[in-house]
N, C-alpha and C positions, 0 to 999 in steps of 0.2 A: 298665761299672759301673752297676748299676741304681739309680735314685733311692731306692727303699725301703731297700735295703741301706746305701747311703751315708748316708741320713738317720738310720739307727739309730746310726751313729757320730757324725755331726755334731751332731745336735739334742739328744742326751741322754747325759750322762755315766753316768746310771744304766743306760741301755740298753746302752751300750758296755761297762760293767762286767759286765753280765749276759752278754754275748757271751764275755768273757774267762773267766767262770766255767763257762758251759754248754758252750761249744764247745772251749775250750782247757784246761778243768779247773783253773783257778787258784783256790786257796783263800786264806783269810786276807785282811788288809786290802789294798785297792787304792785308793791315793790318786790322785785325778784331778789332773793337772798342767796340761794345756792340750789344746785341740782345734784343729787346723788342717785339712789334708787327711787327717789321721789323728788318732786319740785317743791321748793319752799318759798313762800311769799309772805310779806308783811301786809297787814290789812287792818283797818279800823272798823270795829263793829258799830251797829246802829246806836249802841249805848255810849260810843266814844272811846271804847277800850281797845288798845292795840292788841292784835292777835297775830299768831303765826299760823299760816295755812299750809298743810302738808298734803300735797296731791300725789296720789299713786295710781297705778293701773290695777283694777280689781281682779282678783283671783280668789278661789276659795281659801287657799293658804294665807294670802295677805289679809283676807277678811278675818280669819280666825286669829291671826297675829295681831291685827289692829284691835279687835274686840278684847283680846286678852290684855293688851297694853292699856286699854281704857279701863278695864276692870281692875287690873293690878294697881294702877295709879290711884284709883279711888280706895281700894283696900289699904294700901300703904298710907294714904293720907289720913285715914281714920285712926291709924296707929302712930301718927306723928312722925312718919318718915319724911325727910325733906325731899319732896318730889314735885315736879310740874304736873298738875292734874289737867287733863284735856277738858276743854269746854264742851266738845261734842265729837262724835264720830258718826259718819254717814257715808253710804255708798249709793251711787246712781249709775245705772247702765254699766259702762266699762271702767268706771273710775271710783276710787274711794278717797275720802277726805277726812283728815283730822285737824281740828282747830284747837290751838293751845294759847294760853295767855302769853303775850310777848314780854319777856323779861330781858333786860339789858345785861349782857355778860361783861363783867369788869375784868380787865387783864390782870395777870399776876398768878403766882403759884398758889397751890392749895396745900395747906399745912398738914402734917401728920395727924395733928389733933382733930382737924376738921374731917378728914377722911375717916378717922377712927369713930367720931360721933355718928357719921352717916352709916357706917357698917354695923355699929352697935344697935342702931335703931332698927335695922333690918332683922336683927335677931329677936326683936320683941314682937314681930308680926306672926300670928299663929298660922299653922298649916291649914290650907283649904283644899278639899278634895277636888274642887273644880279647876284648880290651877296645875300647871305642869310640874312634874318632878322628874329628876333624871334617874330613871330606872334601867335604862339600857342605852346603847350607843346611838340608836336611831333618834333619840329624843333631843338631846342638847349637847353642848360642848363642841361637837364637830359632827361630820356626817360620813364616817368611814364606810358605811354600808353602800355609799354611792360610788366608791372606787371600783374600777374593773377588778374582777376576781383575781386574775393572773397577776396584774401589776400591783394590786393593793393588798395582797394576802399578808405579807410580812408586816406591813404598816398597821393593818387591822389587828393582827395578833399583838403587836406592841401596844396599840391603843388599849385593847382589852386588858392587858397585863397591868399597864399603868393605872387604868381605872380601878382595877381590883386592888392594887396597892393603896390607892387613895382612900377607897372605902374602908379598908382595914385600918388605916392610920387616922381617919377622921374622928375627931372628938365632939364636934358640934355641927349639926345640920341646921340650916336656916334658909330664908329667902336670900337669893343673890341676884344682883342686877344682870350679870352674865356678860356684859361688855363694858365694864366700868373703867373710864379714863376721863381726862379733863375735857374732851370734846363732847362728852355725853352728860355734862352737868353745866348748870348756870352758876357762875361765881358772882355773888352779890357784893355790893360795895363794903359791907361789913366783914367780908371774908368767908361768910357761910356759903353753902351750896344747895342747889336743888337738882336732883337727878331727873333725867328724862330718857326717852328712847328705850322703853322697857320690853320690847318684843322678845328679848332673849332671857328675861327673868324666869327663875324657876326655884324649886325647893332642892337644895343641893348642899354639899359640904360648904360650910361658911367660909372656908379658906379660899374658895375659887375666885372670888373677886380680887383677892390680893395678888393672884398670879397676873392679872391684867395690869395692875398698878406696878408690879415688879418688872414686867417685861417692858413697859413704856417709860419707866422712871428716867428723867433727864432728857427725854425725846420730845421735841416741840414744846408744847405748853404744859407738859407733865412734869412740873417742877415744884419745889417747895416742901417735899415730903421725903421721908426715908422709909422705904418699904420694909426693911428688916426691923426697924424700930416699930413700925406700925404692926407688924406681925407679933412682935413681943408684947406690945401694949394690949393686943387682943387675946393674948394667951395662947397663941398658936405654937405648937411644938415644932422643933427643927425638922423632925421626921415628916410631920404633916405638911409643912411648907415645901419640903423637898419633893414629896410625892405629888403634890398639887402642881408644882412647877414642871415636873417631868411630864405629867399628863398634858399640861398646857403646851409644852414644846411639840409633843406629838400631834395635838389638836391643830396647831399652827401649820404643821406639814400637811395634814389632811386637808385643811381648809384651802391651802394654796393649790394642791392637786385638784380638788373639786372645782375651783375657779377656772382651772386650765382645761377642764373637760369640754 
């Protein structure tokens, strides 16, 4: 991803809106919602349906990630997982675009029971050989292999040990979202949720999503649930939960150092 292309999206909503019009031929109002590592706009389709347009800078890694997210959402939907299914994914030239149905997020906490229902539904989705699984540290959770050898040696060693501990303690493998928290779900007015942003989803210890909810509990909009009760309701052992949280803490350190490179 070249800096000029990325800066077009990152630095100016007007420029990003111009890309949507000139490259992807979107007409009509384009309401800017936010910009992170992509720009997000609200748009109304020709059929009159509100959509979210997520514009990013194309790279082979982003293409694979977006295609996986598109495929995972459709797979999970077929197995009744509450997820926002994209309407389309397309790339043109230097940009890629995902369109999703616009769903209004209703404020309020998400209960232990609702989180539990979502996580149980993931356990019902069968393994697919075409989808990622965490088999080594280069795949998911963190990227310790990117750390400088001298500075990152001890942290990589700790990561590998914690990962080994988790594998030994794991009782259930399943699909996991990979970055599950309140900002990556839509809360509907009846209290139910739909998950989105699935680019980190993978086949892994089922307990892994609990570590994200545990770490964020009580922070910002991550309210309304008890992570310890949630773990108990899902039949997660104390050892399994402790090993997963220990790996999560190391993964957070790795992620912070990688961001600083």
